[in-house]
C-alpha positions in Angstrom: -42.3 93.6 59.2 -40.2 93.6 55.9 -36.5 94.5 56.5 -35.6 98.0 55.6 -34.0 98.7 52.2 -31.1 101.0 51.3 -33.5 102.9 49.2 -35.5 105.9 50.3 -38.9 105.1 51.9 -42.0 106.9 50.7 -45.2 107.5 52.5 -48.6 107.7 50.8 -51.7 109.4 52.5 -55.3 108.7 51.3 -58.7 110.0 52.6 -62.3 110.4 51.8 -62.7 107.4 49.5 -65.9 106.1 50.9 -69.7 106.9 51.4 -71.9 106.2 54.5 -72.5 102.4 54.8 -70.2 101.7 51.6 -66.5 101.2 51.3 -63.8 102.3 53.8 -60.5 104.1 53.3 -58.7 101.7 55.5 -59.8 98.9 53.5 -59.0 100.6 50.3 -55.4 101.2 51.6 -54.9 97.8 52.5 -56.0 96.7 48.6 -53.7 99.6 47.4 -50.8 98.0 49.5 -51.2 94.6 47.8 -51.7 96.3 44.4 -48.4 98.1 44.7 -46.7 94.9 45.7 -48.4 93.0 42.9 -47.3 95.7 40.3 -43.7 95.3 41.3 -43.6 99.0 42.0 -42.6 98.7 45.8 -43.6 97.0 48.8 -45.7 98.1 51.9 -44.3 98.4 55.3 -47.8 98.4 56.8 -51.0 100.3 56.7 -51.8 102.7 59.7 -55.2 104.5 60.6 -55.1 108.1 61.9 -58.0 109.7 63.7 -58.8 113.2 62.6 -61.3 116.0 64.0 -65.0 114.9 64.1 -66.6 118.1 65.1 -69.1 120.3 63.5 -68.3 121.3 60.0 -66.3 118.3 59.0 -68.1 116.1 56.5 -67.6 112.3 57.2 -68.9 108.8 56.9 -68.7 106.9 60.1 -65.5 108.2 61.7 -63.1 110.8 60.3 -60.2 108.9 59.8 -57.5 108.7 57.2 -55.0 106.1 56.1 -51.2 106.0 55.4 -48.7 103.3 54.1 -45.1 103.5 54.0 -43.3 102.0 50.9 -39.7 100.8 50.2 -38.0 99.4 47.1 -39.2 102.2 45.1 -37.5 102.5 41.8 -39.7 104.8 40.0 -41.6 107.3 42.2 -43.4 109.1 39.6 -44.8 105.8 38.3 -45.8 104.9 41.7 -47.8 108.1 42.2 -49.6 107.7 38.9 -50.3 104.1 39.7 -51.6 105.2 43.4 -53.8 108.0 42.0 -55.2 105.6 39.1 -56.1 103.0 41.8 -57.7 105.3 44.4 -59.8 107.1 41.5 -61.0 103.8 40.2 -61.6 102.1 43.5 -63.2 105.2 45.4 -66.9 105.0 45.9 -69.0 107.1 43.6 -69.8 110.3 45.3 -66.8 110.4 47.7 -64.1 113.2 47.7 -60.8 111.3 47.5 -57.3 112.9 47.9 -53.9 111.4 47.6 -50.6 112.6 49.2 -47.2 111.2 48.6 -43.7 112.1 49.8 -40.5 110.7 51.0 -40.6 109.9 54.6 -39.4 113.0 56.4 -41.2 114.4 59.2 -41.3 118.3 58.4 -42.5 120.2 61.2 -44.9 122.3 59.4 -46.7 119.2 58.1 -46.9 117.7 61.4 -48.2 120.9 62.8 -51.0 120.9 60.2 -52.0 117.4 60.9 -52.1 118.0 64.6 -54.4 121.0 63.9 -56.6 118.6 61.7 -57.0 116.4 64.7 -58.5 119.1 67.0 -60.3 121.4 64.6 -61.0 122.6 60.9 -58.1 123.2 58.4 -58.5 124.1 54.8 -57.8 122.8 51.3 -55.8 126.0 50.4 -53.5 125.5 53.5 -53.0 121.8 52.6 -52.0 122.6 49.1 -49.5 125.5 50.2 -48.0 123.3 52.6 -47.6 120.4 50.3 -46.0 122.7 47.6 -43.6 124.3 50.2 -42.6 120.7 51.4 -42.2 118.7 48.3 -45.5 116.7 48.8 -47.4 115.5 45.8 -51.0 116.3 46.6 -54.0 115.7 44.5 -57.7 115.7 44.8 -59.5 113.1 42.6 -63.1 113.8 42.7 -66.2 115.5 44.4 -65.1 118.4 46.7 -61.5 117.2 46.7 -61.7 117.5 50.3 -59.7 114.1 50.7 -56.5 116.2 50.2 -56.8 117.4 53.8 -56.8 114.0 55.5 -54.4 112.6 53.0 -51.8 115.1 53.8 -52.6 114.9 57.6 -52.2 111.1 57.5 -48.8 111.5 55.5 -47.4 113.8 58.0 -48.7 111.8 61.2 -47.1 108.7 59.6 -44.0 110.5 59.0 -43.8 111.8 62.4 -44.3 108.2 63.7 -46.2 108.3 67.1 -49.8 108.5 66.0 -52.5 105.9 65.0 -52.7 101.9 64.8 -51.7 99.7 62.1 -54.7 98.2 60.4 -52.8 96.4 57.7 -49.7 94.5 58.6 -48.6 91.0 58.1 -50.4 88.5 60.4 -52.2 90.8 62.6 -55.7 89.6 61.2 -54.7 86.0 61.6 -53.7 85.8 65.5 -55.8 85.8 68.4 -56.2 84.2 71.9 -53.2 83.3 74.0 -49.7 83.4 72.4 -46.3 84.0 73.9 -44.3 87.2 72.9 -42.0 85.1 70.8 -44.9 83.6 68.9 -46.5 87.0 68.4 -43.2 88.4 66.8 -42.8 85.3 64.8 -46.3 85.2 63.4 -46.8 89.0 62.7 -45.2 92.0 61.5 -45.2 93.5 65.2 -41.5 94.2 66.2 -42.1 94.5 70.2 -44.7 93.9 73.0 -44.2 96.3 75.7 -45.9 96.8 79.4 -48.4 99.7 79.1 -47.2 101.1 82.5 -43.4 101.2 82.0 -43.0 100.9 78.0 -40.6 97.8 78.7 -40.4 94.9 76.5 -42.0 91.8 77.8 -40.0 88.6 77.8 -40.0 86.3 74.9 -41.7 83.7 77.2 -44.5 85.9 78.5 -47.8 85.0 77.3 -50.6 87.5 76.2 -54.3 87.1 75.8 -54.7 89.0 72.4 -58.5 88.6 72.3 -59.8 88.7 68.8 -58.7 92.2 67.5 -54.8 93.2 67.1 -54.0 96.5 65.9 -50.5 97.5 67.3 -49.8 101.3 67.8 -47.4 103.2 65.6 -44.6 104.0 68.1 -41.2 105.4 66.6 -42.6 104.5 63.1 -42.9 100.8 64.1 -45.7 98.5 65.1 -45.7 97.8 68.8 -48.4 96.0 70.7 -49.1 97.2 74.1 -50.1 94.9 77.0 -51.4 95.5 80.5 -51.6 93.3 83.5 -55.0 91.9 84.5 -54.6 90.0 87.6 -51.9 87.5 87.0 -51.9 87.7 83.2 -51.0 90.0 80.4 -53.8 91.1 78.1 -53.8 93.2 75.0 -54.1 96.8 76.1 -56.0 97.8 73.0 -58.7 95.2 72.7 -61.6 95.5 70.3 -63.5 98.8 71.1 -67.2 98.3 72.1 
């Protein structure tokens, strides 16, 4: 994980950038993080995935999830927002309904309530735009029905709140697997802690954990935390690759 800077952090939410069997919002968000760093406009502190409501009435591709990323070292927020919207509009799959949200990293209660509602039921574009305006969030739809503004705002709020979702873009997490010590995990990835699933206590540096082949730490207190559980005499990744 990159160290925190003295400048304000900004969070970006995006959603509805893909189509069935083509593209993926998480993939696009990871490319966006690289593009931001490459342009010198800021640097990403990790991309997270946030699950939203999948019931009747919700248009979606495979799963109804949105993505968020936090950036620091931001000298020109307006330029960053323009660059982000240009990138998302250009890189989204034709026929999709992309939306982008951006704001300083502050967990406004009304936004978090909106996001939680979007995880369990239907919410609307007018509600999203009203809340964005009231809470200083830049929110824009970039094509199609523009329904992506709902997920973009929800992802932004959930990442601000800091205790929802998983990191899908973070230094080293796609390059590690198998059995490593906690010290090695922390050294080789952006993960900041490895904790016991039953007690939330940090594991000792010399403890070994079988990561399997899929490492997606949880967003906990705004930070990437890997959760491990006991399986017999060993520690294993509690969030193994889903079937």
